[in-house]
C-alpha positions as a printed Julia matrix, in Angstrom:
73×3 Matrix{Float64}:
 66.55  172.81  141.09
 68.93  175.15  139.28
 68.08  178.67  138.12
 68.01  177.47  134.48
 65.58  174.68  135.37
 63.29  177.12  137.19
 63.44  179.52  134.23
 62.43  176.99  131.58
 60.14  174.62  133.45
 56.97  176.66  132.88
 57.56  177.57  129.22
 56.82  175.55  126.11
 59.93  174.0   124.47
 60.77  175.37  121.03
 63.26  174.37  118.31
 64.05  176.81  115.5
 66.1   175.9   112.41
 68.36  178.74  111.33
 69.31  179.1   107.67
 72.68  177.41  107.13
 73.24  177.38  110.87
 72.41  175.66  114.16
 69.2   174.58  115.79
 68.13  177.19  118.33
 66.59  175.34  121.26
 64.58  177.18  123.89
 62.98  176.23  127.17
 63.99  172.58  127.4
 64.06  170.82  130.75
 66.97  168.47  130.01
 69.45  167.47  127.31
 71.03  164.01  127.07
 74.17  163.18  125.02
 74.34  160.23  122.63
 76.21  158.4   125.4
 73.37  159.0   127.87
 75.06  161.73  129.9
 73.01  164.68  131.11
 74.34  167.9   129.58
 74.11  171.42  131.04
 71.2   173.46  129.79
 70.49  177.16  129.34
 67.18  178.87  128.54
 68.41  179.35  124.93
 71.04  177.13  123.27
 72.48  176.66  119.78
 72.96  173.02  118.79
 75.27  171.96  115.96
 73.64  170.93  112.71
 76.65  170.93  110.37
 78.54  168.17  112.18
 81.74  170.19  112.4
 81.57  171.67  115.9
 84.4   170.79  118.24
 81.96  171.29  121.13
 79.15  168.94  120.03
 76.28  168.93  120.53
 76.68  172.68  120.95
 77.39  175.01  118.02
 80.81  176.67  117.96
 80.35  178.62  114.72
 82.13  176.07  112.5
 79.21  176.17  110.06
 80.42  179.63  108.98
 84.0   178.47  108.38
 82.98  175.42  106.33
 80.23  177.23  104.41
 77.55  174.81  105.61
 74.41  174.97  103.47
 71.18  173.24  104.25
 68.2   172.37  102.1
 65.53  172.71  104.8
 65.14  176.48  105.1
C-alpha cells in the first residue's frame, strides 16, 4: 500500500465544486480513467471540469485561460 493510500484510507471522501474552476477531490481510495486504467492519486486533487485541460482528468488551469463559467455555484 502506498503512502497516499495509507493517508486517505481512513478519511471520508469529499468532492468540492469550485466557482468557475475544477472539482477538488479529497481522500479517495482510487481513480479510474474512462478507458478503465487506474490513475495515480493524491490526498487532494483538482479534476478538470471545463473540458479544456491537456492533462485530463486533472486540472491544468486552462479554465482560467478560456474564462470558463459554470452555473452550479
